[in-house]
The first five atom37 places (N, CA, C, CB, O) and aatype in JSON, in Angstrom:
{
  "aatype": [12, 11, 16, 3, 9, 15, 9, 14, 2, 14, 9, 13, 6, 15, 0, 16, 11, 10, 0, 5, 11, 10, 3, 12, 15, 10, 15, 6, 10, 18, 16, 19, 0, 10, 16, 0, 18, 19, 0, 16, 18, 6, 15, 3, 2, 9, 16, 0, 5, 10, 2, 6, 19, 18, 6, 9, 6, 6, 15, 19, 10, 6, 14, 3, 9, 19, 0, 10, 5, 19, 0, 15, 9, 7, 2, 6, 15, 17],
  "atom_mask": [
    [1, 1, 1, 1, 1],
    [1, 1, 1, 1, 1],
    [1, 1, 1, 1, 1],
    [1, 1, 1, 1, 1],
    [1, 1, 1, 1, 1],
    [1, 1, 1, 1, 1],
    [1, 1, 1, 1, 1],
    [1, 1, 1, 1, 1],
    [1, 1, 1, 1, 1],
    [1, 1, 1, 1, 1],
    [1, 1, 1, 1, 1],
    [1, 1, 1, 1, 1],
    [1, 1, 1, 1, 1],
    [1, 1, 1, 1, 1],
    [1, 1, 1, 1, 1],
    [1, 1, 1, 1, 1],
    [1, 1, 1, 1, 1],
    [1, 1, 1, 1, 1],
    [1, 1, 1, 1, 1],
    [1, 1, 1, 1, 1],
    [1, 1, 1, 1, 1],
    [1, 1, 1, 1, 1],
    [1, 1, 1, 1, 1],
    [1, 1, 1, 1, 1],
    [1, 1, 1, 1, 1],
    [1, 1, 1, 1, 1],
    [1, 1, 1, 1, 1],
    [1, 1, 1, 1, 1],
    [1, 1, 1, 1, 1],
    [1, 1, 1, 1, 1],
    [1, 1, 1, 1, 1],
    [1, 1, 1, 1, 1],
    [1, 1, 1, 1, 1],
    [1, 1, 1, 1, 1],
    [1, 1, 1, 1, 1],
    [1, 1, 1, 1, 1],
    [1, 1, 1, 1, 1],
    [1, 1, 1, 1, 1],
    [1, 1, 1, 1, 1],
    [1, 1, 1, 1, 1],
    [1, 1, 1, 1, 1],
    [1, 1, 1, 1, 1],
    [1, 1, 1, 1, 1],
    [1, 1, 1, 1, 1],
    [1, 1, 1, 1, 1],
    [1, 1, 1, 1, 1],
    [1, 1, 1, 1, 1],
    [1, 1, 1, 1, 1],
    [1, 1, 1, 1, 1],
    [1, 1, 1, 1, 1],
    [1, 1, 1, 1, 1],
    [1, 1, 1, 1, 1],
    [1, 1, 1, 1, 1],
    [1, 1, 1, 1, 1],
    [1, 1, 1, 1, 1],
    [1, 1, 1, 1, 1],
    [1, 1, 1, 1, 1],
    [1, 1, 1, 1, 1],
    [1, 1, 1, 1, 1],
    [1, 1, 1, 1, 1],
    [1, 1, 1, 1, 1],
    [1, 1, 1, 1, 1],
    [1, 1, 1, 1, 1],
    [1, 1, 1, 1, 1],
    [1, 1, 1, 1, 1],
    [1, 1, 1, 1, 1],
    [1, 1, 1, 1, 1],
    [1, 1, 1, 1, 1],
    [1, 1, 1, 1, 1],
    [1, 1, 1, 1, 1],
    [1, 1, 1, 1, 1],
    [1, 1, 1, 1, 1],
    [1, 1, 1, 1, 1],
    [1, 1, 1, 0, 1],
    [1, 1, 1, 1, 1],
    [1, 1, 1, 1, 1],
    [1, 1, 1, 1, 1],
    [1, 1, 1, 1, 1]
  ],
  "atom_positions": [
    [[-9.83, 12.62, 17.01], [-9.08, 13.82, 17.31], [-9.51, 14.91, 16.33], [-7.55, 13.55, 17.24], [-9.67, 14.66, 15.13]],
    [[-9.68, 16.07, 16.85], [-10.01, 17.21, 15.99], [-8.73, 17.93, 15.62], [-11.0, 18.18, 16.69], [-7.79, 18.02, 16.4]],
    [[-8.72, 18.45, 14.39], [-7.57, 19.22, 13.94], [-8.02, 20.24, 12.91], [-6.47, 18.3, 13.35], [-9.05, 20.05, 12.26]],
    [[-7.27, 21.28, 12.75], [-7.54, 22.29, 11.73], [-6.47, 22.18, 10.66], [-7.58, 23.74, 12.33], [-5.28, 22.12, 10.96]],
    [[-6.91, 22.14, 9.42], [-5.97, 22.1, 8.29], [-6.44, 23.07, 7.23], [-5.84, 20.67, 7.72], [-7.62, 23.43, 7.17]],
    [[-5.52, 23.49, 6.38], [-5.87, 24.36, 5.26], [-5.78, 23.54, 3.98], [-4.93, 25.61, 5.19], [-4.78, 22.86, 3.73]],
    [[-6.83, 23.63, 3.18], [-6.9, 22.89, 1.91], [-7.29, 23.89, 0.83], [-7.92, 21.69, 1.98], [-8.2, 24.69, 1.03]],
    [[-6.61, 23.84, -0.31], [-7.01, 24.75, -1.4], [-8.49, 24.56, -1.76], [-6.12, 24.51, -2.65], [-9.0, 23.44, -1.73]],
    [[-9.14, 25.64, -2.1], [-10.58, 25.59, -2.4], [-10.97, 24.55, -3.45], [-11.03, 26.94, -2.87], [-11.95, 23.83, -3.24]],
    [[-10.25, 24.44, -4.57], [-10.67, 23.44, -5.56], [-10.63, 22.01, -5.01], [-9.77, 23.53, -6.78], [-11.5, 21.2, -5.34]],
    [[-9.64, 21.7, -4.18], [-9.55, 20.37, -3.58], [-10.7, 20.17, -2.59], [-8.19, 20.17, -2.88], [-11.33, 19.11, -2.57]],
    [[-10.96, 21.17, -1.79], [-12.05, 21.09, -0.83], [-13.39, 20.87, -1.53], [-12.11, 22.37, 0.02], [-14.18, 20.03, -1.12]],
    [[-13.63, 21.62, -2.58], [-14.89, 21.49, -3.32], [-15.02, 20.11, -3.96], [-14.99, 22.57, -4.4], [-16.09, 19.49, -3.91]],
    [[-13.95, 19.63, -4.55], [-13.97, 18.29, -5.15], [-14.19, 17.22, -4.09], [-12.65, 18.02, -5.91], [-14.95, 16.27, -4.3]],
    [[-13.54, 17.37, -2.96], [-13.69, 16.41, -1.87], [-15.12, 16.42, -1.34], [-12.7, 16.71, -0.73], [-15.68, 15.36, -1.04]],
    [[-15.7, 17.59, -1.21], [-17.07, 17.7, -0.73], [-18.04, 16.99, -1.68], [-17.47, 19.18, -0.58], [-18.92, 16.26, -1.24]],
    [[-17.87, 17.22, -2.98], [-18.72, 16.55, -3.97], [-18.55, 15.04, -3.93], [-18.41, 17.07, -5.38], [-19.52, 14.29, -4.01]],
    [[-17.3, 14.6, -3.79], [-17.03, 13.15, -3.75], [-17.64, 12.53, -2.49], [-15.52, 12.88, -3.8], [-18.21, 11.45, -2.56]],
    [[-17.51, 13.19, -1.37], [-18.09, 12.69, -0.12], [-19.6, 12.54, -0.24], [-17.73, 13.62, 1.06], [-20.17, 11.55, 0.21]],
    [[-20.24, 13.53, -0.86], [-21.7, 13.45, -1.07], [-22.04, 12.29, -1.99], [-22.24, 14.78, -1.66], [-22.98, 11.54, -1.74]],
    [[-21.26, 12.14, -3.06], [-21.5, 11.06, -4.02], [-21.35, 9.69, -3.36], [-20.54, 11.17, -5.22], [-22.09, 8.76, -3.66]],
    [[-20.37, 9.58, -2.45], [-20.11, 8.31, -1.76], [-20.96, 8.15, -0.5], [-18.64, 8.2, -1.4], [-20.84, 7.15, 0.21]],
    [[-21.81, 9.14, -0.22], [-22.68, 9.12, 0.95], [-21.89, 8.95, 2.24], [-23.71, 8.0, 0.81], [-22.2, 8.1, 3.08]],
    [[-20.85, 9.77, 2.38], [-20.05, 9.76, 3.61], [-19.75, 11.19, 4.01], [-18.75, 8.95, 3.42], [-19.86, 12.12, 3.21]],
    [[-19.36, 11.34, 5.25], [-19.01, 12.68, 5.72], [-17.64, 13.06, 5.16], [-19.01, 12.75, 7.27], [-16.87, 12.21, 4.72]],
    [[-17.37, 14.34, 5.18], [-16.07, 14.84, 4.73], [-14.96, 14.27, 5.62], [-16.04, 16.39, 4.74], [-13.88, 13.93, 5.13]],
    [[-15.22, 14.17, 6.91], [-14.23, 13.58, 7.83], [-13.93, 12.14, 7.46], [-14.73, 13.66, 9.28], [-12.77, 11.72, 7.48]],
    [[-14.96, 11.37, 7.13], [-14.76, 9.98, 6.73], [-13.92, 9.9, 5.45], [-16.11, 9.27, 6.52], [-13.02, 9.07, 5.34]],
    [[-14.23, 10.77, 4.49], [-13.49, 10.78, 3.24], [-12.02, 11.09, 3.48], [-14.09, 11.8, 2.26], [-11.14, 10.41, 2.95]],
    [[-11.75, 12.12, 4.29], [-10.36, 12.47, 4.58], [-9.65, 11.33, 5.31], [-10.29, 13.76, 5.42], [-8.48, 11.06, 5.04]],
    [[-10.35, 10.67, 6.21], [-9.75, 9.55, 6.95], [-9.4, 8.41, 6.01], [-10.71, 9.06, 8.04], [-8.3, 7.85, 6.09]],
    [[-10.32, 8.06, 5.11], [-10.06, 6.99, 4.15], [-8.91, 7.36, 3.22], [-11.33, 6.69, 3.32], [-8.04, 6.53, 2.96]],
    [[-8.9, 8.59, 2.74], [-7.84, 9.03, 1.82], [-6.48, 9.03, 2.51], [-8.16, 10.43, 1.29], [-5.49, 8.56, 1.94]],
    [[-6.42, 9.55, 3.72], [-5.14, 9.59, 4.45], [-4.67, 8.19, 4.82], [-5.26, 10.44, 5.71], [-3.47, 7.9, 4.79]],
    [[-5.6, 7.31, 5.16], [-5.24, 5.93, 5.48], [-4.6, 5.26, 4.27], [-6.49, 5.14, 5.93], [-3.57, 4.59, 4.41]],
    [[-5.18, 5.44, 3.1], [-4.63, 4.86, 1.87], [-3.26, 5.46, 1.56], [-5.59, 5.08, 0.69], [-2.35, 4.73, 1.16]],
    [[-3.11, 6.74, 1.72], [-1.85, 7.42, 1.45], [-0.75, 6.94, 2.38], [-2.02, 8.94, 1.57], [0.36, 6.64, 1.95]],
    [[-1.07, 6.86, 3.67], [-0.09, 6.4, 4.66], [0.28, 4.95, 4.4], [-0.65, 6.55, 6.09], [1.46, 4.59, 4.49]],
    [[-0.69, 4.11, 4.06], [-0.4, 2.7, 3.78], [0.54, 2.57, 2.58], [-1.7, 1.92, 3.51], [1.44, 1.73, 2.59]],
    [[0.34, 3.38, 1.57], [1.21, 3.36, 0.4], [2.62, 3.77, 0.78], [0.67, 4.29, -0.7], [3.59, 3.14, 0.35]],
    [[2.74, 4.81, 1.58], [4.05, 5.28, 2.02], [4.75, 4.23, 2.87], [3.91, 6.59, 2.82], [5.94, 3.97, 2.69]],
    [[4.01, 3.62, 3.79], [4.61, 2.59, 4.64], [5.04, 1.38, 3.82], [3.62, 2.15, 5.73], [6.06, 0.76, 4.11]],
    [[4.26, 1.06, 2.79], [4.62, -0.05, 1.91], [5.93, 0.23, 1.2], [3.51, -0.31, 0.88], [6.79, -0.65, 1.09]],
    [[6.1, 1.46, 0.72], [7.36, 1.85, 0.07], [8.51, 1.77, 1.06], [7.27, 3.28, -0.5], [9.62, 1.35, 0.71]],
    [[8.25, 2.16, 2.31], [9.28, 2.11, 3.34], [9.7, 0.67, 3.63], [8.78, 2.8, 4.62], [10.88, 0.4, 3.82]],
    [[8.75, -0.24, 3.66], [9.06, -1.66, 3.89], [9.92, -2.19, 2.75], [7.76, -2.49, 4.02], [10.88, -2.92, 2.99]],
    [[9.59, -1.83, 1.52], [10.38, -2.25, 0.38], [11.81, -1.75, 0.49], [9.75, -1.76, -0.92], [12.75, -2.48, 0.22]],
    [[11.96, -0.5, 0.89], [13.31, 0.06, 1.05], [14.08, -0.69, 2.13], [13.22, 1.57, 1.39], [15.27, -0.96, 1.97]],
    [[13.41, -1.01, 3.22], [14.07, -1.75, 4.29], [14.48, -3.14, 3.84], [13.16, -1.84, 5.5], [15.57, -3.61, 4.17]],
    [[13.62, -3.82, 3.09], [13.96, -5.15, 2.57], [15.13, -5.07, 1.6], [12.75, -5.79, 1.89], [16.0, -5.94, 1.59]],
    [[15.14, -4.03, 0.78], [16.27, -3.85, -0.14], [17.58, -3.69, 0.61], [16.04, -2.63, -1.04], [18.6, -4.23, 0.2]],
    [[17.54, -2.96, 1.72], [18.75, -2.8, 2.54], [19.22, -4.14, 3.1], [18.49, -1.81, 3.68], [20.42, -4.42, 3.11]],
    [[18.28, -4.95, 3.57], [18.63, -6.26, 4.12], [19.26, -7.14, 3.06], [17.38, -6.94, 4.71], [20.28, -7.79, 3.3]],
    [[18.65, -7.16, 1.86], [19.14, -8.07, 0.82], [20.38, -7.56, 0.11], [18.05, -8.32, -0.18], [20.94, -8.27, -0.73]],
    [[20.81, -6.35, 0.41], [22.12, -5.89, -0.07], [23.22, -6.6, 0.72], [22.25, -4.35, 0.07], [24.33, -6.77, 0.22]],
    [[22.9, -7.0, 1.96], [23.88, -7.62, 2.84], [23.7, -9.14, 2.9], [23.77, -7.03, 4.25], [24.68, -9.89, 2.83]],
    [[22.46, -9.58, 3.02], [22.14, -10.99, 3.2], [21.86, -11.66, 1.86], [20.94, -11.16, 4.13], [21.38, -11.03, 0.92]],
    [[22.19, -12.96, 1.79], [21.86, -13.73, 0.59], [20.36, -13.99, 0.57], [22.65, -15.07, 0.55], [19.73, -14.14, 1.62]],
    [[19.8, -14.05, -0.6], [18.37, -14.34, -0.72], [18.16, -15.61, -1.55], [17.63, -13.15, -1.37], [17.17, -15.74, -2.26]],
    [[19.09, -16.53, -1.43], [19.04, -17.78, -2.2], [18.27, -18.82, -1.38], [20.47, -18.3, -2.54], [18.48, -18.95, -0.18]],
    [[17.38, -19.55, -2.05], [16.64, -20.61, -1.38], [17.47, -21.88, -1.34], [15.3, -20.87, -2.09], [18.32, -22.13, -2.19]],
    [[17.19, -22.68, -0.32], [17.85, -23.99, -0.22], [17.43, -24.84, -1.41], [17.49, -24.7, 1.14], [16.28, -24.77, -1.85]],
    [[18.33, -25.66, -1.94], [18.01, -26.49, -3.11], [16.79, -27.38, -2.91], [19.21, -27.36, -3.46], [16.01, -27.59, -3.85]],
    [[16.6, -27.91, -1.7], [15.43, -28.77, -1.44], [14.12, -27.98, -1.58], [15.52, -29.39, -0.03], [13.12, -28.5, -2.07]],
    [[14.13, -26.73, -1.13], [12.94, -25.87, -1.24], [12.64, -25.58, -2.71], [13.15, -24.54, -0.46], [11.49, -25.63, -3.13]],
    [[13.67, -25.29, -3.48], [13.49, -25.03, -4.92], [12.91, -26.26, -5.59], [14.84, -24.63, -5.59], [11.99, -26.15, -6.4]],
    [[13.43, -27.43, -5.26], [12.93, -28.68, -5.86], [11.46, -28.9, -5.52], [13.76, -29.88, -5.37], [10.68, -29.32, -6.37]],
    [[11.07, -28.61, -4.28], [9.67, -28.75, -3.88], [8.78, -27.77, -4.64], [9.52, -28.55, -2.37], [7.67, -28.11, -5.05]],
    [[9.26, -26.54, -4.81], [8.47, -25.55, -5.55], [8.28, -25.98, -7.0], [9.15, -24.18, -5.5], [7.18, -25.89, -7.54]],
    [[9.35, -26.45, -7.62], [9.27, -26.89, -9.02], [8.31, -28.07, -9.13], [10.66, -27.27, -9.57], [7.5, -28.13, -10.05]],
    [[8.4, -29.01, -8.19], [7.53, -30.18, -8.22], [6.07, -29.78, -8.02], [7.95, -31.18, -7.14], [5.18, -30.4, -8.6]],
    [[5.81, -28.76, -7.2], [4.43, -28.35, -6.94], [3.79, -27.68, -8.15], [4.39, -27.41, -5.73], [2.56, -27.66, -8.27]],
    [[4.58, -27.13, -9.03], [4.02, -26.48, -10.23], [3.45, -27.52, -11.17], [5.1, -25.65, -10.96], [2.44, -27.28, -11.84]],
    [[4.09, -28.67, -11.24], [3.59, -29.74, -12.12], [3.72, -29.37, -13.56], [0.0, 0.0, 0.0], [4.74, -28.83, -13.98]],
    [[2.7, -29.64, -14.32], [2.71, -29.39, -15.76], [1.98, -28.1, -16.12], [2.08, -30.56, -16.5], [1.42, -27.98, -17.21]],
    [[1.99, -27.15, -15.22], [1.35, -25.87, -15.52], [2.01, -25.2, -16.72], [1.4, -24.95, -14.29], [3.23, -25.19, -16.84]],
    [[1.18, -24.66, -17.59], [1.75, -23.92, -18.72], [1.78, -22.45, -18.35], [0.92, -24.16, -20.04], [0.8, -21.91, -17.84]],
    [[2.89, -21.79, -18.6], [3.06, -20.4, -18.27], [3.0, -19.65, -19.54], [4.37, -20.12, -17.52], [3.12, -18.42, -19.54]]
  ]
}
């Protein structure tokens, strides 16, 4: 999809230099950068949603599961 956006000159110039250094087009650089930014935002959103769930629901493991986890650690030193 094509779109028009406005970017401050210093950011544009830095992005252009970085794209050249990474041997990619400016469009590719913007796509990679926005993908990373969106993924970070979505990750924060998932954390917030999980926090909401665990405010209401218990997050305690069954005793048998805890025993299995402890047994699987063995003699590991932490």
